[in-house]
Gaussian input, Z-matrix of N, CA and C with variables (Angstrom, degrees):
# hf/3-21g

backbone

0 1
 N
 C     1     B1
 C     2     B2     1     A1
 N     3     B3     2     A2     1     D1
 C     4     B4     3     A3     2     D2
 C     5     B5     4     A4     3     D3
 N     6     B6     5     A5     4     D4
 C     7     B7     6     A6     5     D5
 C     8     B8     7     A7     6     D6
 N     9     B9     8     A8     7     D7
 C    10    B10     9     A9     8     D8
 C    11    B11    10    A10     9     D9
 N    12    B12    11    A11    10    D10
 C    13    B13    12    A12    11    D11
 C    14    B14    13    A13    12    D12
 N    15    B15    14    A14    13    D13
 C    16    B16    15    A15    14    D14
 C    17    B17    16    A16    15    D15
 N    18    B18    17    A17    16    D16
 C    19    B19    18    A18    17    D17
 C    20    B20    19    A19    18    D18
 N    21    B21    20    A20    19    D19
 C    22    B22    21    A21    20    D20
 C    23    B23    22    A22    21    D21
 N    24    B24    23    A23    22    D22
 C    25    B25    24    A24    23    D23
 C    26    B26    25    A25    24    D24
 N    27    B27    26    A26    25    D25
 C    28    B28    27    A27    26    D26
 C    29    B29    28    A28    27    D27
 N    30    B30    29    A29    28    D28
 C    31    B31    30    A30    29    D29
 C    32    B32    31    A31    30    D30
 N    33    B33    32    A32    31    D31
 C    34    B34    33    A33    32    D32
 C    35    B35    34    A34    33    D33
 N    36    B36    35    A35    34    D34
 C    37    B37    36    A36    35    D35
 C    38    B38    37    A37    36    D36
 N    39    B39    38    A38    37    D37
 C    40    B40    39    A39    38    D38
 C    41    B41    40    A40    39    D39
 N    42    B42    41    A41    40    D40
 C    43    B43    42    A42    41    D41
 C    44    B44    43    A43    42    D42
 N    45    B45    44    A44    43    D43
 C    46    B46    45    A45    44    D44
 C    47    B47    46    A46    45    D45
 N    48    B48    47    A47    46    D46
 C    49    B49    48    A48    47    D47
 C    50    B50    49    A49    48    D48
 N    51    B51    50    A50    49    D49
 C    52    B52    51    A51    50    D50
 C    53    B53    52    A52    51    D51
 N    54    B54    53    A53    52    D52
 C    55    B55    54    A54    53    D53
 C    56    B56    55    A55    54    D54
 N    57    B57    56    A56    55    D55
 C    58    B58    57    A57    56    D56
 C    59    B59    58    A58    57    D57
 N    60    B60    59    A59    58    D58
 C    61    B61    60    A60    59    D59
 C    62    B62    61    A61    60    D60
 N    63    B63    62    A62    61    D61
 C    64    B64    63    A63    62    D62
 C    65    B65    64    A64    63    D63
 N    66    B66    65    A65    64    D64
 C    67    B67    66    A66    65    D65
 C    68    B68    67    A67    66    D66
 N    69    B69    68    A68    67    D67
 C    70    B70    69    A69    68    D68
 C    71    B71    70    A70    69    D69
 N    72    B72    71    A71    70    D70
 C    73    B73    72    A72    71    D71
 C    74    B74    73    A73    72    D72
 N    75    B75    74    A74    73    D73
 C    76    B76    75    A75    74    D74
 C    77    B77    76    A76    75    D75
 N    78    B78    77    A77    76    D76
 C    79    B79    78    A78    77    D77
 C    80    B80    79    A79    78    D78
 N    81    B81    80    A80    79    D79
 C    82    B82    81    A81    80    D80
 C    83    B83    82    A82    81    D81
 N    84    B84    83    A83    82    D82
 C    85    B85    84    A84    83    D83
 C    86    B86    85    A85    84    D84
 N    87    B87    86    A86    85    D85
 C    88    B88    87    A87    86    D86
 C    89    B89    88    A88    87    D87
 N    90    B90    89    A89    88    D88
 C    91    B91    90    A90    89    D89
 C    92    B92    91    A91    90    D90
 N    93    B93    92    A92    91    D91
 C    94    B94    93    A93    92    D92
 C    95    B95    94    A94    93    D93
 N    96    B96    95    A95    94    D94
 C    97    B97    96    A96    95    D95
 C    98    B98    97    A97    96    D96
 N    99    B99    98    A98    97    D97
 C   100   B100    99    A99    98    D98
 C   101   B101   100   A100    99    D99
 N   102   B102   101   A101   100   D100
 C   103   B103   102   A102   101   D101
 C   104   B104   103   A103   102   D102
 N   105   B105   104   A104   103   D103
 C   106   B106   105   A105   104   D104
 C   107   B107   106   A106   105   D105
 N   108   B108   107   A107   106   D106
 C   109   B109   108   A108   107   D107
 C   110   B110   109   A109   108   D108
 N   111   B111   110   A110   109   D109
 C   112   B112   111   A111   110   D110
 C   113   B113   112   A112   111   D111
 N   114   B114   113   A113   112   D112
 C   115   B115   114   A114   113   D113
 C   116   B116   115   A115   114   D114
 N   117   B117   116   A116   115   D115
 C   118   B118   117   A117   116   D116
 C   119   B119   118   A118   117   D117
 N   120   B120   119   A119   118   D118
 C   121   B121   120   A120   119   D119
 C   122   B122   121   A121   120   D120
 N   123   B123   122   A122   121   D121
 C   124   B124   123   A123   122   D122
 C   125   B125   124   A124   123   D123
 N   126   B126   125   A125   124   D124
 C   127   B127   126   A126   125   D125
 C   128   B128   127   A127   126   D126
 N   129   B129   128   A128   127   D127
 C   130   B130   129   A129   128   D128
 C   131   B131   130   A130   129   D129
 N   132   B132   131   A131   130   D130
 C   133   B133   132   A132   131   D131
 C   134   B134   133   A133   132   D132
 N   135   B135   134   A134   133   D133
 C   136   B136   135   A135   134   D134
 C   137   B137   136   A136   135   D135
 N   138   B138   137   A137   136   D136
 C   139   B139   138   A138   137   D137
 C   140   B140   139   A139   138   D138
 N   141   B141   140   A140   139   D139
 C   142   B142   141   A141   140   D140
 C   143   B143   142   A142   141   D141
 N   144   B144   143   A143   142   D142
 C   145   B145   144   A144   143   D143
 C   146   B146   145   A145   144   D144
 N   147   B147   146   A146   145   D145
 C   148   B148   147   A147   146   D146
 C   149   B149   148   A148   147   D147
 N   150   B150   149   A149   148   D148
 C   151   B151   150   A150   149   D149
 C   152   B152   151   A151   150   D150
 N   153   B153   152   A152   151   D151
 C   154   B154   153   A153   152   D152
 C   155   B155   154   A154   153   D153
 N   156   B156   155   A155   154   D154
 C   157   B157   156   A156   155   D155
 C   158   B158   157   A157   156   D156
 N   159   B159   158   A158   157   D157
 C   160   B160   159   A159   158   D158
 C   161   B161   160   A160   159   D159
 N   162   B162   161   A161   160   D160
 C   163   B163   162   A162   161   D161
 C   164   B164   163   A163   162   D162
 N   165   B165   164   A164   163   D163
 C   166   B166   165   A165   164   D164
 C   167   B167   166   A166   165   D165
 N   168   B168   167   A167   166   D166
 C   169   B169   168   A168   167   D167
 C   170   B170   169   A169   168   D168
 N   171   B171   170   A170   169   D169
 C   172   B172   171   A171   170   D170
 C   173   B173   172   A172   171   D171
 N   174   B174   173   A173   172   D172
 C   175   B175   174   A174   173   D173
 C   176   B176   175   A175   174   D174
 N   177   B177   176   A176   175   D175
 C   178   B178   177   A177   176   D176
 C   179   B179   178   A178   177   D177
 N   180   B180   179   A179   178   D178
 C   181   B181   180   A180   179   D179
 C   182   B182   181   A181   180   D180
 N   183   B183   182   A182   181   D181
 C   184   B184   183   A183   182   D182
 C   185   B185   184   A184   183   D183
 N   186   B186   185   A185   184   D184
 C   187   B187   186   A186   185   D185
 C   188   B188   187   A187   186   D186
 N   189   B189   188   A188   187   D187
 C   190   B190   189   A189   188   D188
 C   191   B191   190   A190   189   D189
 N   192   B192   191   A191   190   D190
 C   193   B193   192   A192   191   D191
 C   194   B194   193   A193   192   D192
 N   195   B195   194   A194   193   D193
 C   196   B196   195   A195   194   D194
 C   197   B197   196   A196   195   D195
 N   198   B198   197   A197   196   D196
 C   199   B199   198   A198   197   D197
 C   200   B200   199   A199   198   D198
 N   201   B201   200   A200   199   D199
 C   202   B202   201   A201   200   D200
 C   203   B203   202   A202   201   D201
 N   204   B204   203   A203   202   D202
 C   205   B205   204   A204   203   D203
 C   206   B206   205   A205   204   D204
 N   207   B207   206   A206   205   D205
 C   208   B208   207   A207   206   D206
 C   209   B209   208   A208   207   D207
 N   210   B210   209   A209   208   D208
 C   211   B211   210   A210   209   D209
 C   212   B212   211   A211   210   D210
 N   213   B213   212   A212   211   D211
 C   214   B214   213   A213   212   D212
 C   215   B215   214   A214   213   D213
 N   216   B216   215   A215   214   D214
 C   217   B217   216   A216   215   D215
 C   218   B218   217   A217   216   D216
 N   219   B219   218   A218   217   D217
 C   220   B220   219   A219   218   D218
 C   221   B221   220   A220   219   D219
 N   222   B222   221   A221   220   D220
 C   223   B223   222   A222   221   D221
 C   224   B224   223   A223   222   D222
 N   225   B225   224   A224   223   D223
 C   226   B226   225   A225   224   D224
 C   227   B227   226   A226   225   D225
 N   228   B228   227   A227   226   D226
 C   229   B229   228   A228   227   D227
 C   230   B230   229   A229   228   D228
 N   231   B231   230   A230   229   D229
 C   232   B232   231   A231   230   D230
 C   233   B233   232   A232   231   D231
 N   234   B234   233   A233   232   D232
 C   235   B235   234   A234   233   D233
 C   236   B236   235   A235   234   D234
 N   237   B237   236   A236   235   D235
 C   238   B238   237   A237   236   D236
 C   239   B239   238   A238   237   D237
 N   240   B240   239   A239   238   D238
 C   241   B241   240   A240   239   D239
 C   242   B242   241   A241   240   D240
 N   243   B243   242   A242   241   D241
 C   244   B244   243   A243   242   D242
 C   245   B245   244   A244   243   D243
 N   246   B246   245   A245   244   D244
 C   247   B247   246   A246   245   D245
 C   248   B248   247   A247   246   D246
 N   249   B249   248   A248   247   D247
 C   250   B250   249   A249   248   D248
 C   251   B251   250   A250   249   D249
 N   252   B252   251   A251   250   D250
 C   253   B253   252   A252   251   D251
 C   254   B254   253   A253   252   D252
 N   255   B255   254   A254   253   D253
 C   256   B256   255   A255   254   D254
 C   257   B257   256   A256   255   D255
 N   258   B258   257   A257   256   D256
 C   259   B259   258   A258   257   D257
 C   260   B260   259   A259   258   D258
 N   261   B261   260   A260   259   D259
 C   262   B262   261   A261   260   D260
 C   263   B263   262   A262   261   D261
 N   264   B264   263   A263   262   D262
 C   265   B265   264   A264   263   D263
 C   266   B266   265   A265   264   D264
 N   267   B267   266   A266   265   D265
 C   268   B268   267   A267   266   D266
 C   269   B269   268   A268   267   D267
 N   270   B270   269   A269   268   D268
 C   271   B271   270   A270   269   D269
 C   272   B272   271   A271   270   D270
 N   273   B273   272   A272   271   D271
 C   274   B274   273   A273   272   D272
 C   275   B275   274   A274   273   D273
 N   276   B276   275   A275   274   D274
 C   277   B277   276   A276   275   D275
 C   278   B278   277   A277   276   D276
 N   279   B279   278   A278   277   D277
 C   280   B280   279   A279   278   D278
 C   281   B281   280   A280   279   D279
 N   282   B282   281   A281   280   D280
 C   283   B283   282   A282   281   D281
 C   284   B284   283   A283   282   D282
 N   285   B285   284   A284   283   D283
 C   286   B286   285   A285   284   D284
 C   287   B287   286   A286   285   D285
 N   288   B288   287   A287   286   D286
 C   289   B289   288   A288   287   D287
 C   290   B290   289   A289   288   D288
 N   291   B291   290   A290   289   D289
 C   292   B292   291   A291   290   D290
 C   293   B293   292   A292   291   D291
 N   294   B294   293   A293   292   D292
 C   295   B295   294   A294   293   D293
 C   296   B296   295   A295   294   D294
 N   297   B297   296   A296   295   D295
 C   298   B298   297   A297   296   D296
 C   299   B299   298   A298   297   D297
 N   300   B300   299   A299   298   D298
 C   301   B301   300   A300   299   D299
 C   302   B302   301   A301   300   D300
 N   303   B303   302   A302   301   D301
 C   304   B304   303   A303   302   D302
 C   305   B305   304   A304   303   D303
 N   306   B306   305   A305   304   D304
 C   307   B307   306   A306   305   D305
 C   308   B308   307   A307   306   D306

   B1=1.4449
   B2=1.5274
   B3=1.3010
   B4=1.4658
   B5=1.5285
   B6=1.3306
   B7=1.4616
   B8=1.5243
   B9=1.3305
   B10=1.4678
   B11=1.5185
   B12=1.3254
   B13=1.4714
   B14=1.5319
   B15=1.3064
   B16=1.4710
   B17=1.5284
   B18=1.3162
   B19=1.4610
   B20=1.5275
   B21=1.3380
   B22=1.4636
   B23=1.5246
   B24=1.3254
   B25=1.4702
   B26=1.5167
   B27=1.3451
   B28=1.4658
   B29=1.5235
   B30=1.3236
   B31=1.4618
   B32=1.5236
   B33=1.3202
   B34=1.4621
   B35=1.5302
   B36=1.3258
   B37=1.4642
   B38=1.5191
   B39=1.3308
   B40=1.4682
   B41=1.5261
   B42=1.3369
   B43=1.4644
   B44=1.5215
   B45=1.3280
   B46=1.4575
   B47=1.5299
   B48=1.3090
   B49=1.4674
   B50=1.5287
   B51=1.3198
   B52=1.4659
   B53=1.5273
   B54=1.3297
   B55=1.4722
   B56=1.5325
   B57=1.3219
   B58=1.4694
   B59=1.5187
   B60=1.3224
   B61=1.4659
   B62=1.5329
   B63=1.3116
   B64=1.4694
   B65=1.5196
   B66=1.3236
   B67=1.4678
   B68=1.5363
   B69=1.3281
   B70=1.4696
   B71=1.5312
   B72=1.3234
   B73=1.4655
   B74=1.5259
   B75=1.3308
   B76=1.4645
   B77=1.5210
   B78=1.3371
   B79=1.4635
   B80=1.5289
   B81=1.3253
   B82=1.4643
   B83=1.5201
   B84=1.3271
   B85=1.4583
   B86=1.5263
   B87=1.3265
   B88=1.4701
   B89=1.5280
   B90=1.3127
   B91=1.4703
   B92=1.5200
   B93=1.3189
   B94=1.4615
   B95=1.5226
   B96=1.3295
   B97=1.4544
   B98=1.5259
   B99=1.3191
   B100=1.4673
   B101=1.5249
   B102=1.3311
   B103=1.4672
   B104=1.5200
   B105=1.3097
   B106=1.4536
   B107=1.5224
   B108=1.3181
   B109=1.4607
   B110=1.5248
   B111=1.3337
   B112=1.4666
   B113=1.5224
   B114=1.3190
   B115=1.4539
   B116=1.5305
   B117=1.3174
   B118=1.4565
   B119=1.5234
   B120=1.3168
   B121=1.4531
   B122=1.5163
   B123=1.3157
   B124=1.4604
   B125=1.5228
   B126=1.3103
   B127=1.4599
   B128=1.5161
   B129=1.3228
   B130=1.4584
   B131=1.5189
   B132=1.3177
   B133=1.4637
   B134=1.5187
   B135=1.3197
   B136=1.4503
   B137=1.5231
   B138=1.3010
   B139=1.4662
   B140=1.5222
   B141=1.3188
   B142=1.4624
   B143=1.5203
   B144=1.3190
   B145=1.4523
   B146=1.5221
   B147=1.3170
   B148=1.4573
   B149=1.5232
   B150=1.3328
   B151=1.4668
   B152=1.5253
   B153=1.3334
   B154=1.4625
   B155=1.5303
   B156=1.2907
   B157=1.4698
   B158=1.5289
   B159=1.3144
   B160=1.4628
   B161=1.5306
   B162=1.3178
   B163=1.4679
   B164=1.5183
   B165=1.3131
   B166=1.4544
   B167=1.5115
   B168=1.3149
   B169=1.4571
   B170=1.5314
   B171=1.3204
   B172=1.4537
   B173=1.5182
   B174=1.3229
   B175=1.4501
   B176=1.5246
   B177=1.3410
   B178=1.4644
   B179=1.5216
   B180=1.3309
   B181=1.4581
   B182=1.5233
   B183=1.2951
   B184=1.4599
   B185=1.5232
   B186=1.3102
   B187=1.4614
   B188=1.5077
   B189=1.3275
   B190=1.4658
   B191=1.5262
   B192=1.3208
   B193=1.4666
   B194=1.5217
   B195=1.3178
   B196=1.4572
   B197=1.5261
   B198=1.3038
   B199=1.4702
   B200=1.5299
   B201=1.3179
   B202=1.4582
   B203=1.5262
   B204=1.3313
   B205=1.4668
   B206=1.5291
   B207=1.3286
   B208=1.4642
   B209=1.5286
   B210=1.3452
   B211=1.4677
   B212=1.5275
   B213=1.3069
   B214=1.4690
   B215=1.5217
   B216=1.3124
   B217=1.4603
   B218=1.5233
   B219=1.3084
   B220=1.4605
   B221=1.5287
   B222=1.3121
   B223=1.4598
   B224=1.5256
   B225=1.3184
   B226=1.4629
   B227=1.5246
   B228=1.3381
   B229=1.4584
   B230=1.5244
   B231=1.3202
   B232=1.4588
   B233=1.5288
   B234=1.3248
   B235=1.4645
   B236=1.5195
   B237=1.3269
   B238=1.4663
   B239=1.5281
   B240=1.3291
   B241=1.4675
   B242=1.5243
   B243=1.3278
   B244=1.4628
   B245=1.5278
   B246=1.3252
   B247=1.4657
   B248=1.5291
   B249=1.3348
   B250=1.4662
   B251=1.5284
   B252=1.3301
   B253=1.4661
   B254=1.5211
   B255=1.3356
   B256=1.4646
   B257=1.5229
   B258=1.3341
   B259=1.4613
   B260=1.5315
   B261=1.3472
   B262=1.4682
   B263=1.5208
   B264=1.2955
   B265=1.4620
   B266=1.5311
   B267=1.3293
   B268=1.4575
   B269=1.5278
   B270=1.3349
   B271=1.4615
   B272=1.5296
   B273=1.3212
   B274=1.4543
   B275=1.5113
   B276=1.3164
   B277=1.4532
   B278=1.5188
   B279=1.3158
   B280=1.4550
   B281=1.5141
   B282=1.3018
   B283=1.4611
   B284=1.5256
   B285=1.3007
   B286=1.4582
   B287=1.5139
   B288=1.3036
   B289=1.4614
   B290=1.5116
   B291=1.3050
   B292=1.4524
   B293=1.5179
   B294=1.3276
   B295=1.4603
   B296=1.5159
   B297=1.3082
   B298=1.4596
   B299=1.5243
   B300=1.3137
   B301=1.4592
   B302=1.5184
   B303=1.3274
   B304=1.4646
   B305=1.5214
   B306=1.3170
   B307=1.4755
   B308=1.5142
   A1=112.26
   A2=117.77
   A3=119.79
   A4=110.57
   A5=116.64
   A6=120.62
   A7=109.99
   A8=117.05
   A9=121.57
   A10=110.13
   A11=116.78
   A12=119.97
   A13=110.80
   A14=116.36
   A15=120.49
   A16=110.63
   A17=116.94
   A18=120.64
   A19=110.93
   A20=116.62
   A21=120.27
   A22=110.97
   A23=117.11
   A24=120.97
   A25=111.24
   A26=116.53
   A27=120.17
   A28=110.66
   A29=115.71
   A30=120.86
   A31=110.80
   A32=116.95
   A33=120.84
   A34=110.41
   A35=117.16
   A36=120.45
   A37=112.18
   A38=116.42
   A39=120.55
   A40=110.01
   A41=116.46
   A42=119.94
   A43=111.42
   A44=117.05
   A45=120.66
   A46=112.77
   A47=118.12
   A48=120.12
   A49=111.74
   A50=117.57
   A51=121.85
   A52=107.83
   A53=118.20
   A54=119.93
   A55=113.47
   A56=117.62
   A57=121.09
   A58=112.59
   A59=118.03
   A60=121.81
   A61=112.25
   A62=118.70
   A63=121.29
   A64=111.46
   A65=116.53
   A66=120.83
   A67=109.98
   A68=117.41
   A69=120.93
   A70=110.98
   A71=116.03
   A72=120.99
   A73=110.38
   A74=116.65
   A75=120.95
   A76=112.17
   A77=117.80
   A78=120.85
   A79=110.64
   A80=116.81
   A81=120.55
   A82=110.93
   A83=116.88
   A84=120.79
   A85=111.14
   A86=117.55
   A87=119.75
   A88=110.88
   A89=117.91
   A90=121.11
   A91=109.98
   A92=116.82
   A93=120.60
   A94=112.36
   A95=117.88
   A96=121.50
   A97=113.24
   A98=117.88
   A99=120.19
   A100=110.34
   A101=116.84
   A102=119.63
   A103=110.96
   A104=115.91
   A105=123.33
   A106=107.80
   A107=117.09
   A108=120.56
   A109=107.26
   A110=117.53
   A111=119.56
   A112=111.50
   A113=116.59
   A114=121.13
   A115=112.12
   A116=117.81
   A117=121.00
   A118=112.16
   A119=118.53
   A120=121.68
   A121=114.73
   A122=118.51
   A123=122.08
   A124=112.10
   A125=118.72
   A126=121.31
   A127=111.75
   A128=115.92
   A129=122.77
   A130=110.29
   A131=116.13
   A132=121.22
   A133=108.16
   A134=114.53
   A135=119.52
   A136=109.13
   A137=116.88
   A138=121.47
   A139=105.43
   A140=116.42
   A141=120.46
   A142=110.88
   A143=115.05
   A144=122.49
   A145=107.37
   A146=116.06
   A147=121.01
   A148=107.73
   A149=116.37
   A150=118.83
   A151=112.08
   A152=117.89
   A153=120.76
   A154=112.79
   A155=117.67
   A156=124.20
   A157=107.33
   A158=116.59
   A159=121.68
   A160=111.25
   A161=117.23
   A162=120.70
   A163=110.73
   A164=117.13
   A165=121.09
   A166=114.06
   A167=113.33
   A168=121.46
   A169=106.85
   A170=115.56
   A171=122.41
   A172=105.57
   A173=116.91
   A174=119.77
   A175=110.52
   A176=115.39
   A177=120.28
   A178=110.02
   A179=113.18
   A180=121.35
   A181=107.38
   A182=116.63
   A183=119.42
   A184=108.65
   A185=116.60
   A186=120.30
   A187=111.55
   A188=116.60
   A189=121.61
   A190=110.64
   A191=116.89
   A192=120.29
   A193=110.57
   A194=116.84
   A195=120.51
   A196=111.99
   A197=117.19
   A198=120.99
   A199=112.35
   A200=117.10
   A201=120.29
   A202=110.82
   A203=115.98
   A204=121.69
   A205=111.34
   A206=116.50
   A207=121.69
   A208=109.54
   A209=117.19
   A210=119.09
   A211=112.08
   A212=116.11
   A213=122.64
   A214=107.97
   A215=116.33
   A216=121.93
   A217=109.37
   A218=116.10
   A219=123.02
   A220=107.23
   A221=117.13
   A222=120.40
   A223=109.61
   A224=115.39
   A225=121.84
   A226=108.43
   A227=115.81
   A228=120.70
   A229=109.17
   A230=116.80
   A231=123.05
   A232=106.78
   A233=116.03
   A234=120.45
   A235=112.99
   A236=117.55
   A237=120.31
   A238=110.71
   A239=116.44
   A240=120.11
   A241=110.90
   A242=116.51
   A243=120.29
   A244=110.83
   A245=116.77
   A246=121.04
   A247=110.87
   A248=116.31
   A249=120.07
   A250=110.93
   A251=116.68
   A252=120.54
   A253=112.10
   A254=116.57
   A255=120.36
   A256=112.89
   A257=116.89
   A258=122.06
   A259=111.05
   A260=115.01
   A261=122.48
   A262=108.11
   A263=117.21
   A264=122.12
   A265=109.86
   A266=116.92
   A267=121.79
   A268=111.77
   A269=115.58
   A270=122.28
   A271=108.01
   A272=117.23
   A273=122.34
   A274=107.54
   A275=115.93
   A276=119.48
   A277=110.90
   A278=116.88
   A279=121.69
   A280=108.12
   A281=117.01
   A282=120.95
   A283=109.14
   A284=115.44
   A285=122.17
   A286=108.60
   A287=116.37
   A288=120.92
   A289=109.85
   A290=114.79
   A291=120.21
   A292=107.64
   A293=116.74
   A294=119.67
   A295=109.36
   A296=115.87
   A297=119.14
   A298=109.00
   A299=116.82
   A300=122.08
   A301=111.32
   A302=117.13
   A303=120.66
   A304=112.83
   A305=117.36
   A306=120.10
   A307=111.96
   D1=-26.36
   D2=179.33
   D3=-61.66
   D4=-39.83
   D5=178.92
   D6=-63.42
   D7=-43.35
   D8=179.91
   D9=-61.40
   D10=-45.37
   D11=179.38
   D12=-61.42
   D13=-42.25
   D14=-179.96
   D15=-63.61
   D16=-43.73
   D17=179.00
   D18=-65.74
   D19=-39.65
   D20=177.04
   D21=-61.04
   D22=-42.41
   D23=178.81
   D24=-62.66
   D25=-42.45
   D26=178.51
   D27=-62.59
   D28=-46.31
   D29=-178.58
   D30=-63.24
   D31=-44.78
   D32=179.36
   D33=-61.50
   D34=-39.23
   D35=177.47
   D36=-60.88
   D37=-42.70
   D38=178.59
   D39=-65.07
   D40=-46.46
   D41=-179.50
   D42=-61.88
   D43=-45.85
   D44=-176.57
   D45=-70.52
   D46=-17.64
   D47=177.65
   D48=-77.66
   D49=-14.26
   D50=177.09
   D51=-75.11
   D52=128.13
   D53=-178.04
   D54=-61.99
   D55=-18.15
   D56=179.17
   D57=-88.34
   D58=-2.98
   D59=-173.11
   D60=-55.27
   D61=-52.16
   D62=-175.70
   D63=-60.50
   D64=-42.05
   D65=178.71
   D66=-62.22
   D67=-46.84
   D68=179.66
   D69=-64.12
   D70=-41.24
   D71=179.94
   D72=-60.94
   D73=-47.91
   D74=-178.92
   D75=-65.00
   D76=-37.92
   D77=177.29
   D78=-65.30
   D79=-45.37
   D80=-179.79
   D81=-64.07
   D82=-41.10
   D83=179.51
   D84=-63.98
   D85=-41.13
   D86=-179.95
   D87=-66.42
   D88=-34.19
   D89=176.57
   D90=-67.02
   D91=-44.65
   D92=-179.66
   D93=-65.52
   D94=-30.54
   D95=-177.12
   D96=-94.94
   D97=2.12
   D98=-179.04
   D99=-69.67
   D100=141.16
   D101=176.83
   D102=-61.82
   D103=152.04
   D104=179.04
   D105=-109.11
   D106=139.49
   D107=175.81
   D108=-101.13
   D109=108.96
   D110=-179.59
   D111=-64.18
   D112=149.76
   D113=-179.30
   D114=-65.98
   D115=-23.32
   D116=-178.29
   D117=-73.30
   D118=-10.52
   D119=176.89
   D120=77.10
   D121=32.98
   D122=-179.70
   D123=-96.60
   D124=23.76
   D125=179.59
   D126=99.64
   D127=-150.83
   D128=-177.99
   D129=-107.09
   D130=146.44
   D131=172.61
   D132=-124.66
   D133=150.58
   D134=-173.01
   D135=-150.55
   D136=125.61
   D137=171.51
   D138=-101.73
   D139=116.51
   D140=-172.93
   D141=-122.60
   D142=137.98
   D143=173.22
   D144=-125.90
   D145=140.85
   D146=173.79
   D147=-153.93
   D148=-168.96
   D149=-177.10
   D150=-66.77
   D151=-22.75
   D152=178.34
   D153=-92.01
   D154=-27.47
   D155=179.06
   D156=-117.53
   D157=75.23
   D158=-173.05
   D159=-62.60
   D160=-43.99
   D161=178.81
   D162=-82.06
   D163=-29.92
   D164=173.57
   D165=117.71
   D166=164.84
   D167=176.23
   D168=-135.67
   D169=132.42
   D170=176.89
   D171=-99.31
   D172=125.37
   D173=-173.41
   D174=-141.97
   D175=166.70
   D176=178.71
   D177=-139.17
   D178=157.20
   D179=178.49
   D180=-146.80
   D181=155.44
   D182=173.87
   D183=-77.00
   D184=157.15
   D185=176.75
   D186=-60.19
   D187=-39.37
   D188=178.90
   D189=-62.45
   D190=-45.87
   D191=-179.90
   D192=-65.05
   D193=-39.46
   D194=-178.45
   D195=-63.51
   D196=-30.48
   D197=179.66
   D198=-80.65
   D199=-6.96
   D200=-178.89
   D201=-81.17
   D202=171.20
   D203=177.83
   D204=-67.08
   D205=-29.58
   D206=-175.99
   D207=-132.80
   D208=79.70
   D209=-177.27
   D210=-60.68
   D211=142.13
   D212=176.90
   D213=-101.06
   D214=124.55
   D215=-179.25
   D216=-109.31
   D217=137.68
   D218=174.47
   D219=-102.55
   D220=126.27
   D221=179.33
   D222=-75.08
   D223=126.74
   D224=174.24
   D225=-90.14
   D226=-47.04
   D227=-178.98
   D228=-151.81
   D229=122.58
   D230=176.50
   D231=-100.84
   D232=103.34
   D233=-175.14
   D234=-67.94
   D235=-32.25
   D236=177.85
   D237=-66.09
   D238=-43.49
   D239=178.47
   D240=-66.06
   D241=-41.79
   D242=178.92
   D243=-63.46
   D244=-43.80
   D245=179.55
   D246=-61.57
   D247=-41.13
   D248=179.11
   D249=-67.44
   D250=-42.78
   D251=-177.96
   D252=-66.81
   D253=-35.94
   D254=-175.71
   D255=-102.84
   D256=-0.01
   D257=-179.21
   D258=52.35
   D259=45.78
   D260=179.19
   D261=-134.15
   D262=154.18
   D263=-179.30
   D264=-94.68
   D265=78.23
   D266=-178.06
   D267=-79.24
   D268=145.30
   D269=172.31
   D270=-135.19
   D271=153.37
   D272=175.92
   D273=-102.24
   D274=112.73
   D275=179.34
   D276=-94.69
   D277=-43.92
   D278=-179.29
   D279=-164.14
   D280=164.45
   D281=179.89
   D282=-142.80
   D283=138.90
   D284=177.13
   D285=-128.96
   D286=145.35
   D287=178.42
   D288=-113.91
   D289=145.69
   D290=170.43
   D291=-85.01
   D292=148.28
   D293=175.75
   D294=-65.20
   D295=142.33
   D296=177.57
   D297=-73.16
   D298=157.25
   D299=-179.20
   D300=-63.23
   D301=-26.29
   D302=-178.00
   D303=-84.61
   D304=-6.91
   D305=-176.99
   D306=-80.32

């Protein structure tokens, strides 16, 4: 792993020396953090990480609420709380839903 870390540091140094790096980084981050509209039509979903939610929180909002000045988000899964409760380092990589029986 030491070799991997060293190579990552070298690569990051090269990338960050490009004057366009910050712009590209911010664009990529905004794409990754954009809400997703599920095909089932249940509103918006969003997996968000920040300095307070290091592991992240998966949440949802209705389309109507999202268009308001103060959107209301319902937490689906708080990974930081789960990690603390279970003393495990959980991360959210992806999520899939099964179709409901009524669909």
